[in-house]
C-alpha positions in Angstrom: -39.2 -24.4 -5.0 -39.5 -21.3 -7.3 -38.3 -19.3 -4.0 -35.3 -21.7 -3.6 -34.0 -22.0 -7.3 -34.4 -17.9 -7.0 -31.8 -18.0 -4.1 -28.7 -18.1 -6.5 -30.0 -16.4 -8.9 -30.0 -12.8 -6.6 -26.7 -13.9 -5.7 -25.6 -14.0 -8.6 -27.0 -9.5 -9.0 -25.1 -9.0 -5.7 -21.6 -10.1 -6.9 -22.5 -8.6 -9.8 -23.7 -5.1 -8.1 -20.6 -4.8 -6.1 -18.0 -5.8 -9.1 -19.2 -3.0 -11.1 -19.9 -0.5 -8.8 -15.6 -0.8 -8.4 -14.7 -1.5 -11.4 -14.3 2.7 -11.9 -12.3 2.5 -8.3 -8.1 2.8 -8.5 -6.6 -0.1 -7.0 -3.3 1.4 -7.5 -1.6 3.9 -3.9 -3.0 7.4 -4.0 -2.0 9.6 -1.6 -5.2 11.4 1.4 -5.3 14.3 3.6 -7.8 15.6 5.7 -8.8 18.1 7.7 -12.3 18.9 10.4 -13.0 19.5 13.6 -12.1 16.6 16.4 -14.4 16.4 19.8 -12.9 15.4 22.6 -15.1 12.4 25.2 -15.6 10.8 28.2 -12.7 12.2 30.9 -11.4 13.5 27.8 -13.8 16.0 27.5 -13.3 17.3 31.1 -10.1 19.1 30.0 -10.1 19.2 27.0 -12.3 21.0 24.7 -13.6 20.5 20.8 -11.2 21.3 18.1 -8.9 21.1 14.7 -8.4 18.3 12.7 -6.2 17.3 9.6 -3.5 14.7 8.0 -2.4 13.3 5.8 -2.2 9.7 4.3 -1.3 6.5 2.7 -4.1 4.0 0.4 -3.5 1.3 -0.5 -5.6 -0.5 -2.8 -4.9 -4.7 -3.7 -6.5 -6.2 -6.1 -6.3 -8.9 -4.6 -8.2 -7.7 -1.5 -11.6 -6.3 -3.1 -13.2 -4.4 -1.4 -10.4 -3.8 1.4 -8.6 -1.2 1.7 -5.3 -1.0 3.6 -4.5 2.4 6.1 -1.1 4.6 6.7 -1.7 8.1 8.2 -0.2 10.3 10.1 -3.1 13.4 11.7 -2.6 16.0 14.3 -5.3 17.2 16.2 -5.1 20.6 18.7 -7.5 21.8 21.9 -8.1 24.8 23.9 -7.7 23.9 28.0 -11.1 24.0 30.6 -11.5 25.8 32.9 -11.3 22.6 34.9 -7.9 21.6 33.9 -7.0 25.3 34.2 -7.1 25.6 37.8 -6.1 21.7 38.5 -3.1 23.5 36.7 -2.9 26.4 39.3 -2.9 24.0 42.2 -0.4 21.5 41.1 2.1 24.8 40.3 1.1 26.7 42.8 1.3 30.0 40.1 -1.3 31.4 38.2 -1.8 29.8 34.8 -4.5 32.3 31.8 -4.5 29.4 29.2 -3.9 25.7 27.8 -3.6 23.9 25.4 -4.3 19.9 24.4 -2.5 18.0 21.3 -2.1 15.2 19.6 0.2 13.6 16.9 -0.8 10.1 15.6 0.3 7.8 12.8 -2.1 4.8 12.3 -2.1 1.8 10.1 -5.9 0.6 9.2 -7.6 -2.4 7.5 -11.1 -0.8 5.4 -14.1 -2.7 3.8 -16.3 -1.2 1.5 -19.4 -1.9 0.3 -20.9 -0.4 -2.8 -23.3 1.4 -2.4 -24.5 2.9 -6.0 -22.0 3.6 -9.4 -19.7 6.1 -8.4 -20.3 6.0 -4.9 -19.0 3.0 -1.9 -19.6 3.1 2.3 -16.4 2.1 4.8 -15.5 0.6 7.9 -12.4 1.0 9.3 -10.2 -0.1 11.9 -6.3 0.0 13.0 -3.8 0.6 15.9 -1.2 3.6 16.4 1.2 5.2 18.2 -0.1 8.8 19.5 1.8 11.1 21.4 -0.1 13.4 23.9 1.0 16.6 25.2 -0.1 19.5 27.5 0.5 23.0 27.6 0.1 25.6 30.4 0.2 29.5 30.3 0.5 32.0 32.3 -0.1 35.7 30.4 2.6 37.7 30.9 2.1 42.2 30.7 5.0 44.1 28.9 5.2 47.5 28.6 6.5 49.3 25.8 8.6 52.7 26.6 7.4 56.3 26.7 7.5 57.9 23.0 8.3 61.9 21.9 8.8 63.5 18.7 8.8 67.4 18.1 8.9 68.9 14.6 9.9 71.9 12.8 6.0 72.8 11.5 5.1 72.9 15.3 3.6 69.5 15.4 4.5 67.1 18.7 4.1 63.7 19.3 3.6 61.2 22.0 3.1 57.5 22.2 3.6 54.8 24.4 3.0 50.6 23.9 2.3 48.0 26.0 0.8 44.3 25.6 1.1 40.2 26.2 4.1 37.6 26.1 3.2 34.0 27.3 5.5 32.0 29.6 4.8 28.3 29.9 3.9 27.4 33.5 4.8 23.1 32.5 4.2 20.4 30.0 3.6 17.0 29.5 4.3 14.4 26.7 3.6 10.7 26.7 4.0 8.8 23.6 1.0 5.5 24.0 -0.2 2.5 22.3 -3.9 3.1 21.0 -6.6 1.7 18.2 -9.3 3.4 16.5 -12.3 2.3 14.4 -14.8 4.9 12.4 -16.5 4.8 9.0 -17.3 6.8 6.0 -18.4 7.6 2.0 -16.2 7.8 0.0 -17.3 9.8 -3.8 -15.5 8.8 -6.7 -14.3 11.8 -9.0 -12.9 11.7 -12.4 -9.5 10.3 -13.4 -9.7 7.8 -10.6 -9.9 10.8 -7.2 -12.3 10.8 -4.9 -13.2 12.9 -1.4 -14.7 11.2 1.5 -15.7 11.9 4.5 -16.0 10.0 7.9 -15.4 10.2 11.2 -13.1 7.9 13.4 -12.8 7.0 17.4 -9.6 7.4 18.8 -8.9 5.7 22.6 -5.2 6.1 23.1 -4.2 3.7 26.1 -2.9 6.3 28.6 -3.4 6.4 31.8 -5.5 8.4 31.8 -6.7 6.6 28.7 -7.6 9.7 26.2 -10.6 9.5 23.7 -11.7 11.8 21.1 -13.7 11.1 17.9 -12.2 13.3 14.1 -14.9 14.3 11.9 -13.2 14.8 9.0 -13.6 15.7 5.1 -10.4 14.6 2.4 -9.3 14.2 -0.8 -8.1 11.9 -1.3 -5.8 11.8 -5.5 
């Protein structure tokens, strides 16, 4: 009986702790900026290497939603092509290909659920949907050569110059927009004046004919 009587007290204590931990987090709209590394997963890793990612967003924390946030964000990531993709491109175009890139531009709407840890620190899970524009570009390096140059000065000075370098010509490019979804988790740390910083990992899956899967791991600042 004593243990049963303690249960309501424990529940009240837990909710009270959550309320205290939540008290410092701003409830109005806040802007987010993020940057970090984006890994490629599954079949995507066969033709694209890991790359970089950055983005910006707007986070809303309605008071009536308590532990939930709504985030709208735009993100861009870019990846270098693998040798396998370059070889496939050469076979398909019958032209030499020396380099290539893949990029993803996305716009998402996500719901975040917060879990207070200690005062000023909270974890969160997230899930959302969005539109993803994916693009592949394959390039060929083209050498170019500068002209000869001669000079002669009164004090018996003489010079000679010759220049060369490489440019790039686009051999093939393809872009398409598809819907996708994302899910991930992160940890947020409070800063003065209602600001915060966070680190998160988010799995993103693009529903294209050949599914694209990436895992951005980013650090962000919310203000």
